[in-house]
N, C-alpha and C positions, 0 to 999 in steps of 0.2 A: 407613827402607828404604835399602838400599845402604850401610849403615854398616860392613859387614864382619863381621857377626855369624856368618854361616855360614862365612866364610873363617877366622875365629878358631876356631870349633869344629872345622873340618876340620884345622887345625893341632894342636889339642889331641888329636884322635883319632889323627892321624899320630904324634904324640909318645908316645901310649900303645900304639902298635904296630899300628894298623889299616892294612892294606895294600891292601885292595880299594877299590871305588868308595865314595865318601862322598857321599850325596845330601842335598840340602836337603829337609826334611820339610814344606815349605810347603803342599803339597796333601794329603799323606798324614797330616800332623800329627805322625807319629812314625816315626823310623828306629831300629832296634835293632842294636847291635854287641856281639858276645860277645868279651870279652877273657879272658885266661888266668884271672884271679881274680875278675872281676866282669862284670856286664852294664852297658852304657852305653846310656842312652835319650836320644835327641836329639829334643826337642820343638820345634815352631814353632807358637805360638798366635796368629799374626797374623790368621788368618781367623776366630777365635773371637769371637763378639759378646757372649757371656755365660758366666760360669763354670758356671752351672747346666747348660748343654748338655753338660758333661763328666761329670756325675754318674754316668751309666750306661756310661761308656766303658771302665772298667777301668784307666784310666791311673793312678789313685791307688795301685794295687798296685805300680807301678814305683818308687815313692819308698820305698826300704827300705835297710837298712844295707849290703847287699852289692851296691849299684848306684851308678852315677854318672849323675845326671840333668842334662843340659845343656838349658837352656830359653831359647828365643828368645821375646821379647815376654811376659815373665812378668807385666808390669803389666796385661795384658788379663785375667788369671785370678788375680790376687793373693789374692783371698779364698778361692780353692780350693786353692792350693798350700800345702804345708807350708813352714815357714821355711827359707830357704836357709842353707847353711853358708858358702858363698863367693859373693860377688856380683862380677860383671865388668861394667863399664860402658864402652862405646866412645863417644867423642866426636870430632867432626871436629877436625883440627889443621891447621896451616899447610900449604898446598898440597893434595896428595891424601892426606896422612897421617892417622893416627888416634891419639888419646890413649887408652890403656887404663888404667882405674882398677880396682884389685883391692882388695877388703876382705873380711875374715872377719867373720862375724856369729855365730860360736859357737866354743867351744873346739875342737870337731872341725875346723872350718874353719881355725882357726889352725894346727893340727897339719898339715893338708893343705898349707898354704902355707909351712911351715918350710923345705923344701928350696929353694923359690924365694927366700925371704928371706935364705937363707945365701949366695946369689950376690951379685955386686956390681952388681945392677941399680939404676938411678937410682930414687929414691923421691920 
């Protein structure tokens, strides 16, 4: 908690063009944003105690090729989620900073990261 997950996702959504209020889905479990070419689903599974409780939620339908799913606390429902294409991990760093680790876990994920990898970011 307090690692900056929602702040990171807020930054991603702003970068994708979301201009309105970006809420944390901690209590609602899901916030939906319609972008020009896709839907973005922001999940927060912190309050979920078992993946089985999601079976009848309809959330599984969100994980499709024309959507972007941003998931906080995926480890709480890892047996329920489809495999991720890109994984982002935040870790505490010196002072109040954070270290962001980004890795692709599929060919599609690698293609998504190509523009980022083309920049001169430290690796």
